[in-house]
C-alpha positions as CSV (number, residue, x, y, z in Angstrom):
1,M,85.3,104.1,111.3
2,S,86.5,100.6,111.8
3,P,90.3,100.2,111.3
4,T,89.8,97.2,109.1
5,L,87.7,99.0,106.5
6,M,89.0,101.4,103.9
7,S,87.6,104.9,104.1
8,E,85.2,106.1,101.4
9,E,86.4,109.7,102.1
10,K,90.2,109.3,101.8
11,K,92.2,107.9,98.9
12,Y,94.6,106.1,101.2
13,F,94.7,103.6,104.0
14,R,97.3,103.5,106.8
15,Q,97.6,100.0,108.3
16,Q,98.7,100.2,111.9
17,A,97.5,96.8,113.1
18,P,98.1,94.1,110.5
19,F,96.1,90.9,111.0
20,R,98.4,88.2,112.6
21,V,97.4,84.9,111.0
22,P,97.4,82.1,113.6
23,T,99.9,79.4,112.8
24,T,101.1,76.2,114.4
25,D,104.5,75.9,112.6
26,G,106.4,78.9,114.1
27,K,105.9,81.1,111.0
28,L,105.0,84.7,111.5
29,I,102.4,86.0,109.0
30,E,101.1,89.6,109.2
31,E,98.6,90.5,106.6
32,H,98.7,94.2,105.9
33,I,96.1,94.2,103.1
34,G,93.9,91.4,102.1
35,L,90.8,89.4,102.9
36,A,91.5,88.9,106.6
37,S,92.7,92.4,107.3
38,T,90.8,94.8,105.1
39,R,88.4,92.6,103.2
40,T,90.3,93.4,100.0
41,S,89.8,90.7,97.4
42,Q,91.8,92.1,94.5
43,Y,95.2,91.6,96.1
44,S,96.9,90.9,99.4
45,V,100.2,92.0,101.0
46,A,101.8,90.1,103.9
47,H,105.0,90.3,105.9
48,M,106.4,86.9,106.9
49,V,109.2,85.4,108.8
50,A,109.8,81.6,108.3
51,P,111.8,79.9,111.0
52,P,114.8,77.7,110.2
53,Q,113.9,74.2,108.8
54,W,110.3,75.3,108.0
55,S,108.2,74.1,105.1
56,E,104.7,73.9,103.8
57,P,102.9,71.2,101.8
58,H,102.7,71.5,98.1
59,Q,99.9,73.6,96.8
60,R,98.4,74.8,93.5
61,P,97.1,78.4,94.1
62,E,94.5,80.0,91.9
63,F,96.4,83.4,92.3
64,D,99.7,84.8,91.2
65,E,102.2,85.3,94.1
66,I,105.2,87.6,94.2
67,T,107.8,87.0,96.9
68,I,110.4,89.5,97.9
69,V,113.1,88.2,100.3
70,V,114.4,90.8,102.8
71,R,116.6,88.6,104.9
72,G,117.9,85.0,104.7
73,R,117.1,82.6,101.9
74,K,114.0,80.8,100.7
75,R,113.6,77.7,98.6
76,F,110.7,77.1,96.1
77,E,109.8,73.9,94.3
78,I,107.9,75.0,91.2
79,D,106.5,72.3,88.8
80,G,109.6,70.2,89.4
81,D,112.2,73.0,89.3
82,V,114.0,74.2,92.5
83,V,114.7,78.0,92.9
84,E,116.5,79.6,95.8
85,L,116.2,83.3,96.5
86,S,118.5,85.4,98.7
87,A,117.9,88.8,100.3
88,G,117.1,91.4,97.6
89,E,115.7,89.0,95.1
90,S,112.1,88.5,94.1
91,L,110.1,85.8,92.3
92,L,106.7,85.7,90.5
93,I,104.9,82.4,90.5
94,K,101.9,82.3,88.3
95,A,98.5,80.9,89.3
96,G,98.1,77.1,88.6
97,A,101.8,76.2,89.3
98,R,102.4,73.4,91.7
99,V,104.6,75.0,94.4
100,R,106.1,74.2,97.7
101,Y,107.7,76.9,99.9
102,A,110.5,76.1,102.4
103,N,113.3,77.5,104.5
104,P,115.5,74.4,104.9
105,F,118.4,76.7,106.1
106,D,119.7,77.4,109.6
107,A,118.6,81.1,109.7
108,E,115.2,82.8,109.6
109,C,113.9,84.0,106.2
110,E,112.0,87.3,106.2
111,Y,110.0,88.2,103.1
112,W,107.0,89.9,101.7
113,S,104.3,88.2,99.7
114,I,101.9,89.9,97.3
115,C,99.0,87.8,95.9
116,V,96.7,88.7,93.0
117,P,93.9,88.1,93.6
118,A,94.1,88.1,97.4
119,F,95.4,85.0,99.3
120,S,92.5,82.8,100.4
121,M,92.5,79.4,102.0
122,D,89.7,78.5,99.6
123,T,92.0,79.1,96.5
124,V,95.4,78.0,97.8
125,N,94.7,74.3,97.2
126,R,97.1,72.8,99.7
127,E,97.9,69.1,99.4
128,E,97.5,67.0,102.5
């Protein structure tokens, strides 16, 4: 059986080789479950490490996104509000919010992201 497809016989899936999303900004993205790794569309789970002084453009995703910070700090601009998370904190951003993710700090930020439904470049709606 292909390691990227969930088994019909077992009621679990062990991810041993997450899909490493190619990036050009120094950010590590490892999708453990989702469209790219397991063809799961209901949700996605990804481990990420954002380098110091990293940011993305604003976006208006069509999915809910939960962020759980493991190490460092992360800044969110959400519909005009600014929220900063530290290690051990989490945040739910609902679909349709205009959001910008950033790590404007001098240390890496390690975090997990869960999207419902799964993250997709077709539904993230990034601004140029």
